[in-house]
C-alpha positions as CSV (number, residue, x, y, z in Angstrom):
1,X,111.3,-104.0,60.8
2,X,111.4,-100.5,60.3
3,X,108.4,-98.2,60.9
4,X,108.7,-96.3,57.5
5,X,106.7,-98.4,55.3
6,X,103.9,-98.6,57.8
7,X,103.7,-95.1,57.9
8,X,104.1,-94.1,54.5
9,X,100.9,-96.8,53.9
10,X,99.0,-95.1,57.3
11,X,99.7,-92.3,55.7
12,X,98.0,-92.9,52.5
13,X,95.0,-94.2,53.9
14,X,94.6,-91.1,56.5
15,X,94.7,-89.2,53.6
16,X,92.4,-91.5,51.2
17,X,89.9,-92.1,53.8
18,X,89.3,-88.1,54.9
19,X,88.6,-87.1,50.9
20,X,86.5,-90.0,50.9
21,X,84.8,-89.1,54.2
22,X,83.9,-85.6,53.0
23,X,82.5,-86.9,49.5
24,X,79.8,-90.0,51.0
25,X,78.6,-86.7,53.7
26,X,77.9,-84.6,51.1
27,X,76.1,-88.0,49.2
28,X,74.2,-88.9,52.0
29,X,72.4,-85.1,52.8
30,X,71.8,-85.3,49.2
31,X,70.3,-89.4,48.8
32,X,69.5,-89.7,52.4
33,X,70.7,-93.2,51.6
34,X,71.6,-95.1,55.3
35,X,74.3,-97.0,53.2
36,X,75.6,-93.6,52.7
37,X,75.8,-92.6,56.2
38,X,77.0,-95.9,57.9
39,X,80.0,-95.5,54.6
40,X,80.7,-91.8,55.8
41,X,81.5,-93.1,59.4
42,X,83.1,-95.9,58.9
43,X,85.7,-93.6,56.8
44,X,85.5,-91.4,59.6
45,X,86.5,-94.0,61.6
46,X,89.1,-94.9,59.7
47,X,90.7,-91.5,59.5
48,X,91.0,-91.1,63.0
49,X,92.3,-94.8,63.9
50,X,95.6,-93.6,61.3
51,X,95.8,-91.0,63.7
52,X,95.9,-93.4,66.6
53,X,98.1,-95.6,64.7
54,X,100.4,-92.3,63.9
55,X,100.5,-91.2,67.5
56,X,101.6,-94.3,68.1
57,X,104.4,-94.9,66.5
58,X,105.8,-91.3,67.6
59,X,104.6,-92.2,71.4
60,X,106.9,-95.5,71.3
61,X,109.9,-93.4,70.5
62,X,109.8,-92.0,73.5
63,X,113.5,-92.5,75.3
64,X,113.8,-95.4,78.1
65,X,113.2,-94.6,81.8
66,X,113.5,-95.2,85.2
67,X,109.7,-96.5,85.7
68,X,109.5,-98.1,82.3
69,X,113.5,-99.1,81.7
70,X,112.3,-101.1,78.6
71,X,111.0,-98.5,76.6
72,X,107.8,-97.5,74.7
73,X,108.2,-100.2,71.7
74,X,104.7,-101.3,73.3
75,X,102.9,-98.1,72.5
76,X,102.4,-98.6,69.1
77,X,100.4,-102.1,70.6
78,X,98.3,-100.0,72.5
79,X,97.1,-97.6,69.7
80,X,97.0,-101.0,66.9
81,X,94.0,-101.9,70.0
82,X,92.7,-99.4,70.7
83,X,91.8,-99.0,66.7
84,X,90.5,-102.4,66.7
85,X,88.3,-101.3,69.6
86,X,87.4,-98.2,67.9
87,X,86.4,-100.2,64.7
88,X,84.0,-102.6,66.7
89,X,82.7,-99.8,68.8
90,X,82.0,-96.9,66.0
91,X,82.3,-98.4,62.7
92,X,80.4,-101.2,63.4
93,X,77.8,-100.6,65.8
94,X,76.5,-98.2,64.2
95,X,76.2,-99.4,61.0
96,X,74.5,-102.0,62.8
97,X,72.1,-99.7,64.4
98,X,71.6,-97.9,61.0
99,X,70.4,-100.4,58.9
100,X,68.3,-102.4,61.3
101,X,66.3,-98.2,62.2
102,X,66.3,-98.3,58.1
103,X,65.0,-101.9,57.4
104,X,61.8,-101.3,60.6
105,X,61.5,-97.9,59.0
106,X,62.5,-98.2,55.2
107,X,62.1,-94.7,53.2
108,X,62.6,-93.9,49.4
109,X,66.4,-92.5,47.8
110,X,66.8,-88.9,46.8
111,X,69.1,-88.9,43.8
112,X,70.9,-92.6,44.0
113,X,72.8,-91.4,40.6
114,X,74.8,-89.2,42.8
115,X,75.2,-91.4,46.1
116,X,76.7,-94.7,42.8
117,X,78.9,-91.8,41.4
118,X,80.0,-91.5,45.0
119,X,81.0,-94.9,46.1
120,X,82.3,-95.2,42.8
121,X,85.0,-92.6,42.9
122,X,85.3,-94.2,46.7
123,X,86.3,-96.9,45.0
124,X,88.9,-95.8,43.6
125,X,90.6,-93.7,46.1
126,X,90.0,-96.5,48.7
127,X,91.1,-99.2,45.7
128,X,94.6,-96.2,46.0
129,X,95.1,-96.6,49.6
130,X,94.5,-100.5,50.1
131,X,97.1,-100.5,47.4
132,X,100.1,-98.7,48.9
133,X,99.6,-101.1,52.2
134,X,100.0,-104.5,49.7
135,X,103.2,-102.5,48.1
136,X,104.7,-101.6,51.9
137,X,103.5,-105.3,53.2
138,X,105.3,-107.3,50.4
139,X,108.5,-106.1,52.0
140,X,107.9,-107.9,55.2
141,X,105.0,-110.3,53.9
142,X,108.2,-112.3,52.9
143,X,107.4,-115.8,51.0
144,X,104.6,-115.6,54.2
145,X,100.7,-115.8,52.8
146,X,98.8,-113.2,53.2
147,X,96.4,-114.9,56.3
148,X,100.2,-115.3,57.7
149,X,101.7,-111.9,57.5
150,X,98.9,-110.8,59.7
151,X,98.9,-113.9,62.1
152,X,102.5,-113.6,62.8
153,X,103.1,-109.8,61.5
154,X,104.9,-107.7,64.9
155,X,104.3,-104.7,63.2
156,X,100.6,-103.8,63.8
157,X,100.1,-101.1,62.0
158,X,100.5,-103.0,58.2
159,X,97.8,-105.3,58.8
160,X,95.4,-102.8,60.5
161,X,95.6,-100.7,57.5
162,X,95.5,-103.3,55.1
163,X,92.3,-105.0,56.8
164,X,90.4,-101.9,57.0
165,X,90.9,-101.7,53.6
166,X,89.6,-104.0,52.2
167,X,87.0,-103.7,54.8
168,X,86.6,-100.7,53.3
169,X,86.6,-101.6,49.5
170,X,83.4,-104.5,50.6
171,X,81.9,-102.2,51.9
172,X,82.0,-99.7,49.3
173,X,80.9,-102.7,47.5
174,X,78.1,-103.4,49.7
175,X,76.9,-100.4,49.9
176,X,76.8,-99.8,46.2
177,X,74.8,-103.6,45.9
178,X,72.2,-101.6,48.4
179,X,71.9,-98.4,47.4
180,X,71.0,-99.5,43.1
181,X,68.6,-102.3,44.2
182,X,66.4,-99.6,46.1
183,X,66.8,-97.8,43.5
184,X,66.0,-100.7,40.9
185,X,62.6,-102.1,43.2
186,X,61.3,-98.3,45.0
187,X,62.1,-100.5,47.8
188,X,64.0,-98.7,51.0
189,X,64.2,-101.8,52.8
190,X,67.5,-103.3,50.5
191,X,69.3,-99.4,51.3
192,X,68.9,-101.0,55.1
193,X,70.0,-104.8,54.2
194,X,73.4,-103.1,53.0
195,X,73.8,-100.6,55.8
196,X,73.4,-103.8,58.5
197,X,75.9,-106.0,56.3
198,X,78.6,-103.4,56.3
199,X,78.4,-103.6,60.4
200,X,78.5,-107.0,60.4
201,X,81.3,-106.5,58.0
202,X,83.4,-104.3,60.9
203,X,82.7,-106.0,64.0
204,X,84.4,-109.2,62.1
205,X,87.0,-107.2,61.1
206,X,87.3,-105.4,64.1
207,X,87.2,-108.7,66.5
208,X,90.2,-110.1,64.2
209,X,92.2,-107.0,65.2
210,X,91.2,-107.7,69.1
211,X,92.5,-110.8,69.3
212,X,95.9,-110.3,66.7
213,X,97.2,-106.9,69.0
214,X,96.4,-108.8,72.0
215,X,98.4,-111.2,71.8
216,X,101.2,-108.7,70.7
217,X,100.5,-107.1,73.9
218,X,100.5,-110.3,76.3
219,X,104.1,-110.6,74.4
220,X,105.0,-112.4,71.9
221,X,107.8,-114.6,71.1
222,X,110.5,-113.9,68.3
223,X,109.8,-115.3,65.0
224,X,110.9,-119.1,64.3
225,X,113.6,-118.1,62.6
226,X,114.8,-115.3,64.8
227,X,115.2,-118.0,68.1
228,X,116.8,-120.3,66.0
229,X,119.6,-117.2,64.4
230,X,119.6,-116.2,68.4
231,X,120.4,-119.8,69.3
232,X,122.7,-120.3,66.6
233,X,124.8,-117.7,67.1
234,X,124.8,-118.1,71.5
235,X,126.8,-121.4,71.1
236,X,130.9,-120.4,70.5
237,X,134.4,-119.3,71.8
238,X,133.5,-121.3,75.1
239,X,129.9,-121.6,75.1
240,X,129.0,-125.6,74.9
241,X,125.4,-125.3,74.1
242,X,121.7,-123.5,75.1
243,X,119.9,-124.5,78.0
244,X,117.0,-122.9,77.4
245,X,116.4,-119.5,75.0
246,X,113.7,-117.1,76.0
247,X,112.4,-114.3,73.3
248,X,109.7,-111.7,73.2
249,X,109.2,-108.8,71.6
250,X,109.6,-104.7,73.7
251,X,107.8,-103.6,70.6
252,X,108.4,-104.3,66.7
253,X,111.8,-103.0,65.7
254,X,113.1,-104.0,69.9
255,X,113.6,-107.2,70.8
256,X,113.9,-108.8,74.2
257,X,116.5,-112.4,75.2
258,X,116.9,-113.8,77.9
259,X,119.1,-117.5,77.5
260,X,121.0,-119.5,80.1
261,X,124.6,-121.3,78.4
262,X,126.6,-123.7,78.9
263,X,130.6,-123.1,79.9
264,X,133.2,-125.2,81.1
265,X,133.4,-125.9,84.6
266,X,137.4,-124.2,84.6
267,X,136.6,-121.6,83.0
268,X,137.4,-118.0,85.1
269,X,135.3,-114.9,85.8
270,X,137.3,-112.7,83.1
271,X,136.8,-115.6,80.7
272,X,132.7,-116.3,81.5
273,X,132.4,-112.3,81.2
274,X,134.5,-111.9,77.5
275,X,132.0,-115.3,76.4
276,X,128.8,-113.3,77.6
277,X,130.0,-110.2,75.5
278,X,131.3,-111.9,72.5
279,X,127.6,-114.0,72.0
280,X,126.2,-110.8,72.7
281,X,127.6,-109.2,69.9
282,X,127.5,-112.7,67.9
283,X,123.1,-112.3,68.6
284,X,123.3,-108.7,67.5
285,X,124.8,-109.1,63.9
286,X,122.0,-111.8,63.1
287,X,119.3,-110.4,64.9
288,X,119.6,-106.2,65.2
289,X,116.1,-105.9,66.9
290,X,117.8,-107.9,70.1
291,X,118.1,-104.5,71.8
292,X,118.1,-106.3,75.4
293,X,120.3,-109.5,76.3
294,X,120.2,-111.1,78.9
295,X,122.9,-114.1,79.2
296,X,123.6,-116.2,82.4
297,X,126.4,-118.5,82.7
298,X,125.9,-121.6,83.9
299,X,128.1,-125.5,84.3
300,X,126.4,-128.3,82.1
301,X,124.9,-131.2,83.8
302,X,123.7,-132.8,80.6
303,X,126.0,-135.9,81.2
304,X,124.3,-136.7,85.1
305,X,121.1,-135.7,83.6
306,X,121.5,-138.3,80.6
307,X,121.5,-141.3,83.1
308,X,119.0,-144.1,82.9
309,X,115.6,-144.4,84.8
310,X,116.8,-145.8,88.6
311,X,120.5,-145.8,87.9
312,X,122.2,-144.7,90.7
313,X,125.4,-146.2,90.3
314,X,125.7,-143.8,87.3
315,X,125.3,-140.6,88.8
316,X,127.0,-141.5,92.2
317,X,130.0,-143.0,89.4
318,X,129.8,-139.7,88.6
319,X,129.1,-137.6,91.3
320,X,132.7,-139.8,93.0
321,X,134.7,-139.1,89.7
322,X,134.1,-135.2,90.3
323,X,134.8,-135.3,94.2
324,X,130.8,-134.4,94.6
325,X,128.7,-135.9,98.2
326,X,125.5,-137.3,97.0
327,X,123.1,-137.1,100.6
328,X,119.0,-136.7,99.8
329,X,118.1,-135.5,96.5
330,X,115.1,-137.9,94.8
331,X,116.8,-139.3,92.1
332,X,114.9,-140.9,89.5
333,X,112.8,-142.2,92.5
334,X,115.6,-142.8,95.0
335,X,116.4,-140.9,98.0
336,X,119.4,-139.2,98.8
337,X,120.6,-136.5,101.4
338,X,121.9,-133.4,99.3
339,X,124.5,-132.5,96.3
340,X,127.6,-130.5,96.9
341,X,129.3,-129.4,93.9
342,X,131.9,-127.1,94.2
343,X,130.7,-125.6,97.8
344,X,127.4,-125.2,96.5
345,X,124.2,-127.3,98.1
346,X,121.4,-129.0,96.0
347,X,118.4,-129.3,98.2
348,X,115.4,-131.2,97.3
349,X,116.1,-131.6,93.5
350,X,114.1,-134.2,91.8
351,X,114.1,-135.9,88.6
352,X,111.0,-137.5,87.3
353,X,109.7,-140.7,89.6
354,X,109.4,-144.1,88.8
355,X,108.8,-147.5,90.1
356,X,111.2,-147.7,92.7
357,X,114.8,-150.0,92.3
358,X,113.8,-153.7,94.5
359,X,115.9,-153.9,97.2
360,X,120.0,-154.2,96.4
361,X,120.3,-151.6,94.7
362,X,120.3,-148.9,97.1
363,X,116.9,-147.8,98.1
364,X,116.0,-147.1,101.4
């Protein structure tokens, strides 16, 4: 997933918001409308947020260092989280403060027609930015719904711009309603009501962004489809099956893959190394984002694990067949000593305990 589309949407939003912030603030100076002031601050915060997103994308390109061996890809998540905090504190809380103050101390609007004209122009500019974000997002969204895309996207820029632009359009409509109703009724309280509604909207959007970017910062796994592709690519050329697989995004375009795989008991060290190299090549072919891959080979013990609970005879038979001595391991509630398999000792292993078998079945 390339950052190019995300950056294009961010740049479009930055240009639109800077222009909108200037004309909104000029309109506030003429009208003294709290809705216009809240919207001016909102657009200014959005402009700063887009600057943070671009800064995060640039910082994420830094080369890995000994102190940060997995690179700086998560910078994009860090700056996305900062954007959410700015939207909440500077945008949402300021609008709430202004709105409540205007409701408590309303005053008549000056030149409301100027405010209405500015808001209509701002809706057009914001619509252009929103349209750009939608167009750039469609390539990554696929068949998912917009809600699913925002919820599961690993690329923070597009969901942030989409939600910010959506909130901006709704906020402009709320400001237009507040100013319009205040002008019609001559009651400045409605301007304060519109400003308060804008504040509530921005706080709600900020909370959504905080939740989503926090999840990315903690480390999200690859998508189920990507995990399936990786698991299928692992099997083959001597690798019998995947024992377990773990993935985590180090950044939108960087994936950490850790897998434990089963190989045949007769494979030599050179053959195992060749199997792992081939598996890494197959993984990167189906999932190019897999930059860091760790594969741990192990012997397949699936046959022993599949024995019925309490069936010591079956396990002991397998052990005897492979020249394995069993002492003191508690297996399905039955004690034996330790397991020595091909020179490897296993102590204290335990399977799920079940009811103790009746006397004469090997229990002590």
